[in-house]
N, C-alpha and C positions, 0 to 999 in steps of 0.2 A: 538625555536626548541622542539620537543617533543622526550624522549628519549625512541629508539626502542628497548625494552629487550636488549641483548646482540649481536644484528645485525645491523652493519650497516645501511643507509641509502639508498644507491646503494644497498644493498643485499637485502634488504626487499622492496623496490619498486622493485626490479627484480622479486622477490617469488611474490608479489601481482600480476603482470603483467603475471606471469606463470598460478596462478589461476584464473585470471579473462580469460585469454584465453583459459582455461579449463572448465571454468562453462557457459559462456555468449554463449551459442551455440544452435541450435534447441531443440538438446534434452535435455535440461534442461526444455521443457516446459512441457511435457506428465506428469510427476512426479508434477507438479508444480500450485497452482491455478488460475497461470497467464493461464494456458491451456482456461479457461472456458471462460476470452473475445475474447482468440486467435479464438473460435468457429464462430465469428461473421465479418463480412465485411462491416457491417455499424458502424461507428464510436460511433452514439447514444444507441446503441445496448452492444456497447463493454463498455460501461462506466458504465452502469447499471448494467449490468451483472458481469464486476470487481468489484466495488463497492461493491454487495453483498459474491463475492466469498472473497475477502479483509476483509470484515466486519467478517466473519467465520472463519478466518484465525489463528486460535491458536491451537494445540493442535499435531495430529498427520497427515500429509502430506494427504496420501490416502483417511481417512474420510473427510478430507476439501474438497476435487476434489469430491467425491464422493457427498457431503450434497451440494455443489454448483449447480451438476448438476442438483439435482433433483430441487432445488429452481430453475432454469433455465426450467425444465419440468413443475412445479408448472405454470408456466407463460406463458405455451404454444410454449416454444421457440423461442418467440419474445418480448423481455424485454421488451424496449422502447414502442409497441405499447399498452404491457398489464399495463404499468407503467400511460399512457396518456390515456389509453380509458377503463380500468377495471370499472366494476361495483360492486354493494356492494355481489352481488351472486359471481363473482369474488373472491373475497375478502377473503368469506367466505371458499374459498376451502382452503386458504394459512394456516388457522389455525391449518389444523394438521401438519403442518411442525415440528419437532425439530433438531437441533444440539447443543447438550450440553447446555449451558443455553439459547443461542437462541431459542424462541421457535415462535410457530405461529401468535403469539399477536404482537411481536416485528418484524416479517415479516410484518403484515400488515402494522403496522405503519410505516416502511420504506419505503415501497411502496408508500402511503400517504405522508412522507416528500418531495421524488425523484418524486412526481406528480406535487406536488405545487413548484420544484425547476424547472423545466419541464415548467410548465405554466410563469414562473416570468421571466425566464434566457433563455430557450429552450431547454438548456440541462445540465448536469452536468457541462460539459467540460467548458461551457461558464461561469459558475459561478465561476470555482476557476479562469479562466484566465484572465476574467475582474476584480475578485478581486485582482490579482497580479499586474496587471497595475493601479490601483486605489491605493494599498497599499504598494508595493513595496516590500514585504516583506513574506518570509514563513507562517513564524511566526502568522502574525497577519492573513495571510490568512488562517489559519489553527483554529483558533480562529473564525473566520468571517464565516467560511463554516458551522461551528456545530452551531451557532446561526442562522442562515438563515436555515440550516436542522431543527433544534425544534422548528420552528416558524409556523407550521402546528402543529394542533390539533396531540396530543399524551400520553401516558400512560408513566411514569414518569420510568417505568420498562425498557424499550428500550435505555434509553441515557446511559448507563452502556456499550453499543457497540458502543457506539462513543466515542474515548478518548477525554478529555479534557485536552489541551496544556494549558489554562488558571491555573490547576490544577497540571502544574508539568510531567501530564503524556509525556511517552515517545514517544508516537503515531506509535507503528511501522507499526501496519496494513494501517494508514491513509498515511505514508509517502512511501508505498509498492504499496498502490495505483496509487500515485500521478507520482513515480518513471515511473511505467507501461507506464503512459499515457505522460511524459514528456519527457523521455531518447529518445535519438534518435542516432544508430548508423549503421553499415553495416552487423551486427550479426542475426538480425531476430527475437529477443526475447521482449524487449518493442516496445511499439507503436511510440512512437514520437506524436501521434497525437494531443498536446497543446503544440505549437512550440511557444507561448506568454509567456509561462513562461521559463527562461532559466536555464540549466543544470545545473549550478552552484549556482542556487538557493536553491538547492535540498539539503533535512536531512537522513541519512542512516536510515534505517529504523531496530532498534536496536531489536533484540531481543536475545534469552539465548545462541543461537548457534555464531553469528555475536562479542556478546555482550564477552560471553569467549574468541574465538579469539582474538579480538582486546585489551584484557587485559593482554594476553600470548604475546601477541605481541610490548606491552608498548606502545600500540596506548592508550587505556584508561585505567585509575586509579578508576576512581568515582566506588565505588560498588556498589552503586544503579542503577539501570538502570530505570532510570527517563528521563525527557529532558535535564535535565543537561549533562545526562554521552551523550544524542543522539548528543548535541551540542561539548562537548568535542571530541568526536571520530571523527565526519563530519570534524572539525576544522586538527585534524591529517592527516584524510585522502587526504584533500583539499592542503597539503604542497606536494602532489605528483601528484595529477591534481584537479588544483583550476578551470577548465571549468567543469569538471567532476567528482565530488569525488566520489559519488554515484552507478560509475561503479565497486568501488571495493565491493559494497553488493555480487556479485556473489564470490567476492573470500573468504571473509571472512564466509559468510550465506555457501557457497559449502564446505569450509576445514571443517567448524564445522560439518556439516549434516556428512561429509564421515570420520569424527574420527579423525582428525590430530592431536588432543591432546592428544589421547590414549596411 
């Protein structure tokens, strides 16, 4: 059993539940990158728009949301159709896009990679779900999906924007993306489109905010924010809800954003 700072198991559980209820609600959507896929009714559009939004989700959240909306505009507001049916002239327009170190050439390579996945699997969701059914482990899935993604022709520069679990990365953005599409409840934030992956298999999207909160609460003792830290904090959260441990992402991230540690 993890030692939870100076709080008892019961008091920490109650606090996590309070924060979960505070942040896992529709009001959370507008200022978060998840607002990008929420603009679409078709799951295939959501998957592509969400993947791009998650890919650039580091730094200031307002800037992330603005840039992700621009990416959708570049794709004429129809992500799945653009990915599947773009021309080279269409791709040329993307090369003017920039979000921090993710540039237009990266954008082009990501669109080409997603087209390859859609041609071979039908959708991004089918790649994730069929991989889980075959491999039975999200660790194996994250590794396999990255290899499949980069099986299409691409410049090596874009690879840094897709974290490698094989190299021990925390895979925060990838875990966040999978959370969006696997988790399902009655709150209206996460989509729950991928029902063939159980919520119990998910890992926490470990970032600065959730990591700092986790360490303050004794849920995480590892100082480095890598995959081992992701495993440790997720295992701690499973003691509070084994079937849906990542629901507490709302608790830790939300509290961190609101400055509970100040």
